[in-house]
N, C-alpha and C positions, 0 to 999 in steps of 0.2 A: 640764633641761639636767644634763650628769655633772660631776662632777667635779674633771676638767682643765678640760675649757670657762666652769667657775665661775672655779675658780685663774687661767687665763688673763686673762680677762677683768679680775678683781679686783687681776692684779698689772701690767699693762701699761696705765691707766687712773689717773687722776690725781685720788685722794683730795680730794676739795671741803670738805663738810661731815658732819660728822654729829650728831642730833639728834631724839631723841621718839622713836626708833626706826624711825627714817629717815635710809640716808647715800646720799652722793650722789659720783658719780666721772664727772669730765668727761674725754670718750673724746677727748683733742689728737691720738690716733697711728694716726685715722680706722679707726681696727677695723670690721668689718661686722656689721650687723644681724645676732643667728642666726635673728629672725624671716621677714627681709624680703630680705637681702641690703643693701641700702644700708648708707652708715656714717649712723650714731647720732650725736648729741649728747652728751648724760647716760645715762647709765644708775641710774636707784634703788629705791635697795634699802629693800621694804619690810619687818621686821623683825619686828613686833607679830603680832597678831593683828585690830585695827583701828589702822588709819589715816586719817591727813586730808591733803589737799595743797589744797595754796590755788595756784593755779597765774597766773600772773600773765600769760600768752602764747599763744596759739594754738599747740597742738604733735598730732603723730599720735605716735602711741601704740604699741608692739609690747608684748607681755607674755611671758612665760614663770614658769618656777618652780622652785627647786631646794629640796629640801627642806622646811623651812615658809616662808621666804622668797616675796614677789614680786617679782618682777623686771623694771623699766618703762624700754623704751627709748623715750628722746624724739626726739625728729625737728621740729627749728625748721621753717615756710614760710619 
């Protein structure tokens, strides 16, 4: 993902929380997922080398990277 795409995402989405090397944003404006083209629910940015995510619901995930960060796009069922 290039810098302009990353900036568009992080400035258009609603910040939700940031803790432990993980930052989440809510997609309240129905931006399309860059991987599959469907609107996604949340963007999860993993900033550290190792992160653990505890999921409480069944999700489809699309994944890309920006610099040294992993970006997860969640799609709820």
